[in-house]
C-alpha positions as CSV (number, residue, x, y, z in Angstrom):
1,M,12.3,3.4,19.5
2,T,10.1,0.5,21.4
3,E,8.0,-1.7,19.2
4,R,5.1,-0.1,20.2
5,E,5.9,3.3,19.6
6,I,6.5,1.8,16.1
7,I,3.4,0.3,16.1
8,A,1.9,3.8,16.8
9,T,3.8,5.7,14.6
10,T,1.5,7.1,11.9
11,K,1.5,9.0,8.2
12,D,-1.8,10.8,7.3
13,G,-3.8,8.4,10.1
14,L,-2.3,5.2,8.7
15,P,-0.1,3.0,10.3
16,R,2.8,1.6,7.8
17,D,0.8,-1.6,7.0
18,A,-1.5,0.9,5.0
19,F,1.4,1.4,2.3
20,A,2.3,-0.5,-0.6
21,I,5.6,0.4,0.4
22,P,6.2,0.4,3.9
23,G,9.6,2.0,4.1
24,D,11.7,2.3,7.0
25,P,9.4,1.6,10.4
26,V,11.2,4.5,11.9
27,D,10.4,6.8,9.3
28,P,7.1,7.4,8.2
29,D,8.4,9.7,5.1
30,T,9.7,6.7,3.6
31,W,6.2,4.9,3.4
32,K,4.6,5.2,0.1
33,L,1.4,4.1,-1.6
34,P,-1.6,4.2,0.8
35,H,-4.2,1.5,-0.2
36,H,-6.3,1.0,3.1
37,K,-8.8,3.2,4.9
38,K,-8.4,4.0,8.7
39,S,-10.1,0.9,9.8
40,I,-6.8,-1.4,9.1
41,F,-6.4,-0.2,13.0
42,R,-9.1,-3.0,13.8
43,A,-7.7,-5.3,11.5
44,L,-4.3,-5.2,12.9
45,K,-6.3,-6.0,16.4
46,A,-7.6,-9.0,14.4
47,K,-10.9,-7.9,14.9
48,M,-11.7,-7.6,10.9
49,D,-10.9,-8.9,7.7
50,I,-7.7,-6.7,6.5
51,E,-9.3,-7.3,3.4
52,K,-12.7,-5.4,4.1
53,T,-10.3,-2.3,4.8
54,V,-8.6,-1.9,1.2
55,D,-9.4,1.7,0.0
56,W,-10.7,1.1,-3.5
57,E,-10.8,5.0,-4.3
58,R,-7.2,4.8,-3.4
59,M,-6.2,1.9,-5.5
60,P,-6.1,3.4,-9.0
61,A,-3.4,6.5,-8.1
62,A,-1.5,4.1,-6.2
63,V,-1.2,1.2,-8.9
64,A,-0.5,4.5,-11.4
65,A,2.1,5.6,-9.3
66,L,3.8,2.1,-10.3
67,S,3.9,2.6,-13.8
68,P,6.5,4.4,-15.9
69,R,4.2,7.4,-16.5
70,G,2.8,7.4,-12.8
71,S,0.0,9.2,-11.2
72,R,-0.1,12.7,-12.4
73,G,3.0,12.0,-14.5
74,Q,5.0,11.0,-11.1
75,R,6.2,7.7,-10.9
76,V,7.0,6.2,-7.6
77,S,10.2,7.2,-5.7
78,A,11.3,3.6,-5.4
79,G,13.9,0.6,-6.3
80,P,12.8,-1.7,-9.0
81,E,12.4,-4.4,-6.1
82,E,10.2,-2.4,-4.3
83,I,8.0,-1.4,-6.9
84,L,7.8,-5.1,-8.1
85,R,6.7,-6.0,-4.3
86,A,4.4,-3.3,-4.4
87,A,3.0,-4.8,-7.2
88,R,2.6,-7.7,-6.1
89,H,1.5,-6.6,-2.8
90,L,-1.6,-4.6,-5.1
91,A,-2.1,-7.2,-7.1
92,D,-2.5,-9.6,-4.2
93,H,-5.8,-7.2,-3.0
94,Y,-7.7,-7.4,-6.3
95,L,-7.3,-11.2,-6.6
96,K,-8.6,-11.9,-3.0
97,A,-11.1,-9.3,-4.2
98,G,-12.0,-10.9,-7.3
99,K,-11.5,-8.0,-9.2
100,P,-9.2,-8.1,-13.0
101,L,-5.9,-6.6,-12.5
102,P,-5.0,-3.6,-13.8
103,D,-2.7,-3.5,-16.8
104,T,0.1,-2.3,-15.1
105,L,-0.1,-4.8,-12.3
106,A,-0.3,-7.4,-15.1
107,A,2.9,-6.5,-16.3
108,L,4.7,-5.8,-13.2
109,T,3.9,-9.5,-11.7
């Protein structure tokens, strides 16, 4: 698969960069925890600040999925390193937005 095809690959209409656990570039089924709006495509073309594409309505579910209790009782299926990287990634969005860290992220980062 070429780099252009990888970038063109989406899951639920979102590129790999929209997921806190980006997984395998050529396998969208491994991408987990979407937390950006479709406007991320504009940010990836340097036409918009990526922080403006964060989907704050989706963030609580993404954060909850990292906790042991999970989102809707289901923790994201990921290794410990992936969970920590995702927690740091999501925490960075909260910090850049000047929002307080949810307890789950504070405990993991």
